[in-house]
C-alpha positions as CSV (number, residue, x, y, z in Angstrom):
1,M,-6.8,-84.3,-3.9
2,K,-6.5,-80.8,-3.4
3,K,-8.4,-79.9,-6.8
4,T,-11.3,-82.3,-5.9
5,T,-11.6,-80.7,-2.4
6,F,-11.6,-77.3,-4.1
7,I,-14.3,-78.3,-6.4
8,I,-16.4,-79.7,-3.8
9,V,-16.2,-76.5,-1.5
10,L,-16.9,-74.2,-4.6
11,A,-20.1,-76.3,-5.2
12,L,-21.2,-76.1,-1.8
13,M,-20.5,-72.5,-1.7
14,S,-22.3,-71.9,-4.8
15,S,-25.6,-73.7,-3.6
16,A,-25.3,-71.7,-0.5
17,L,-25.4,-68.7,-2.6
18,F,-28.1,-69.7,-4.6
19,A,-30.3,-70.5,-1.6
20,Q,-30.0,-66.9,-0.7
21,K,-32.2,-65.7,-3.6
22,K,-36.2,-66.7,-4.0
23,T,-37.5,-66.2,-7.2
24,T,-40.8,-66.5,-9.2
25,T,-42.2,-66.0,-12.8
26,S,-45.7,-65.6,-11.6
27,G,-45.9,-62.8,-9.5
28,T,-49.2,-60.6,-9.9
29,I,-49.6,-56.8,-10.5
30,N,-52.9,-55.0,-10.6
31,F,-53.3,-51.7,-12.1
32,D,-56.8,-50.0,-10.9
33,A,-57.3,-46.4,-12.5
34,T,-61.2,-46.4,-12.0
35,T,-63.0,-43.5,-11.2
36,S,-66.7,-42.8,-10.5
37,L,-67.2,-41.8,-14.3
38,D,-65.5,-45.3,-15.5
39,A,-65.1,-48.6,-13.8
40,L,-63.2,-50.2,-16.6
41,P,-59.7,-49.1,-16.4
42,K,-58.5,-52.1,-14.3
43,A,-55.7,-54.4,-15.6
44,E,-53.9,-57.5,-14.4
45,N,-50.6,-59.1,-15.1
46,K,-49.9,-62.4,-13.8
47,T,-46.5,-62.9,-15.4
48,V,-44.3,-60.8,-13.3
49,V,-40.8,-61.9,-12.5
50,A,-39.6,-61.2,-9.0
51,A,-36.6,-61.8,-6.8
52,L,-36.0,-61.5,-3.1
53,D,-32.5,-61.9,-1.4
54,T,-33.3,-63.8,1.8
55,K,-30.2,-62.5,3.5
56,T,-30.4,-58.7,2.6
57,G,-34.0,-58.0,1.9
58,A,-33.3,-56.7,-1.7
59,I,-36.5,-57.2,-3.7
60,A,-36.8,-56.5,-7.7
61,F,-39.9,-56.9,-10.0
62,E,-40.2,-56.9,-13.6
63,A,-43.4,-56.6,-15.6
64,I,-43.9,-56.8,-19.5
65,V,-46.2,-53.9,-20.2
66,K,-48.0,-55.7,-22.9
67,S,-48.9,-58.7,-20.5
68,F,-51.3,-56.3,-18.6
69,S,-54.7,-57.6,-19.4
70,F,-57.9,-55.5,-19.5
71,G,-61.6,-56.4,-19.8
72,N,-62.0,-54.2,-22.7
73,P,-59.5,-54.9,-25.5
74,M,-59.6,-51.2,-26.7
75,M,-58.6,-50.0,-23.3
76,Q,-55.4,-52.4,-23.6
77,D,-54.5,-50.9,-26.9
78,H,-54.8,-47.3,-25.5
79,F,-52.4,-48.8,-22.5
80,N,-50.0,-49.9,-24.8
81,S,-49.9,-47.0,-27.2
82,D,-47.4,-44.3,-27.7
83,K,-49.7,-41.7,-25.7
84,W,-49.8,-44.0,-22.6
85,L,-47.2,-46.4,-21.7
86,D,-45.6,-46.7,-25.0
87,S,-44.9,-50.6,-24.9
88,D,-43.0,-50.9,-27.9
89,K,-40.3,-48.3,-26.8
90,Y,-40.6,-49.1,-23.1
91,P,-41.4,-52.8,-23.3
92,T,-41.0,-53.6,-19.3
93,S,-41.7,-51.7,-16.1
94,T,-39.4,-52.5,-13.0
95,F,-39.1,-52.2,-9.4
96,K,-35.7,-52.5,-7.6
97,G,-35.5,-51.9,-4.0
98,K,-35.3,-53.2,-0.3
99,I,-37.3,-54.2,2.5
100,T,-35.8,-51.7,4.9
101,N,-37.0,-53.7,8.2
102,F,-36.1,-57.0,6.9
103,T,-34.2,-57.7,10.1
104,S,-37.8,-57.8,11.7
105,V,-38.8,-60.7,9.3
106,N,-38.1,-64.5,10.6
107,L,-38.1,-66.6,7.6
108,K,-37.7,-69.6,9.7
109,K,-40.9,-68.7,11.7
110,D,-44.6,-69.0,10.4
111,G,-46.3,-65.7,10.6
112,T,-47.2,-62.1,8.9
113,Y,-44.7,-59.5,9.2
114,V,-45.2,-56.0,8.3
115,T,-42.5,-54.5,6.2
116,E,-41.3,-51.2,4.8
117,V,-40.4,-51.1,1.3
118,T,-38.2,-48.5,-0.5
119,G,-36.7,-48.5,-4.1
120,D,-37.0,-47.1,-7.6
121,L,-39.9,-47.8,-9.9
122,T,-39.3,-47.4,-13.5
123,I,-42.4,-46.7,-15.7
124,H,-42.6,-45.3,-19.2
125,G,-38.7,-45.1,-19.0
126,I,-39.0,-42.6,-16.2
127,T,-37.5,-43.7,-12.6
128,K,-39.2,-42.2,-9.4
129,P,-38.5,-43.4,-5.8
130,V,-41.3,-45.3,-3.9
131,N,-41.7,-45.8,-0.2
132,T,-44.6,-48.2,1.0
133,T,-45.7,-50.6,3.4
134,G,-46.2,-54.3,2.6
135,S,-46.4,-57.6,4.2
136,V,-44.3,-60.9,4.1
137,V,-46.3,-64.1,5.0
138,V,-44.0,-67.0,5.9
139,T,-45.7,-70.4,5.8
140,G,-43.3,-73.5,6.2
141,K,-40.9,-73.1,3.5
142,A,-43.2,-70.8,1.4
143,I,-42.6,-66.9,1.3
144,A,-45.5,-64.6,0.1
145,A,-45.1,-60.7,-0.3
146,S,-47.5,-58.0,-1.2
147,A,-47.8,-54.2,-1.2
148,A,-50.0,-51.7,-2.5
149,F,-49.4,-47.9,-3.3
150,T,-50.3,-45.3,-6.0
151,V,-48.3,-43.6,-8.4
152,K,-49.0,-40.1,-10.0
153,L,-49.2,-40.6,-13.8
154,E,-48.0,-37.2,-14.8
155,D,-44.8,-38.1,-12.9
156,Y,-44.1,-40.8,-15.4
157,G,-45.0,-38.5,-18.5
158,I,-48.3,-39.9,-18.9
159,T,-51.2,-37.7,-19.6
160,S,-54.3,-37.9,-21.7
161,K,-57.8,-36.7,-22.6
162,A,-59.2,-39.5,-20.6
163,I,-57.2,-38.3,-17.4
164,E,-58.2,-34.8,-17.8
165,G,-61.8,-36.0,-18.5
166,G,-62.0,-37.8,-15.2
167,K,-62.5,-41.4,-16.9
168,V,-59.0,-42.4,-15.7
169,T,-57.8,-41.5,-12.0
170,R,-54.5,-39.3,-11.9
171,E,-53.2,-41.6,-9.2
172,P,-54.0,-45.2,-9.7
173,K,-53.5,-47.8,-7.3
174,I,-50.7,-50.7,-8.0
175,T,-51.1,-53.8,-6.1
176,V,-48.2,-56.5,-6.2
177,A,-48.3,-60.1,-4.8
178,V,-45.7,-62.7,-5.3
179,N,-45.3,-66.2,-4.0
180,F,-41.7,-67.5,-3.7
């Protein structure tokens, strides 16, 4: 009897723990490095893995670099080359952080909540801190999160003639959107 009770309690605790984490494998990250000289350096990745801990506000994303899709296949080749993101050597980019004002987000009440996000972004094998604002939208049991920020390519060891020539911005805009 004690063994059966222990197993039931353990099962209930496990299900409660798993309910604290929301995940998705279909988040989206947009990369926009356009300039007045070139409107083509834009890419989208629709296979981003993301997780949100609904108790602590911890949030994480992982994107496979080769999954960024450009309208121009040549740009995609350049993006993945060893002169840019070197996706063979650094196959993923990640973000691990926290919604610092998560206590102001009420996951039991529909609404849009402005959030402050801080964490570490790793691109091209280099990790840098990122702070940005975002939003969490609660609709029923669905949770959507989004944020936008810029990164300095040189901070991540990315330099090229296209950047120097003004065809690619030095600080592309990164937009993240996920539905949990």
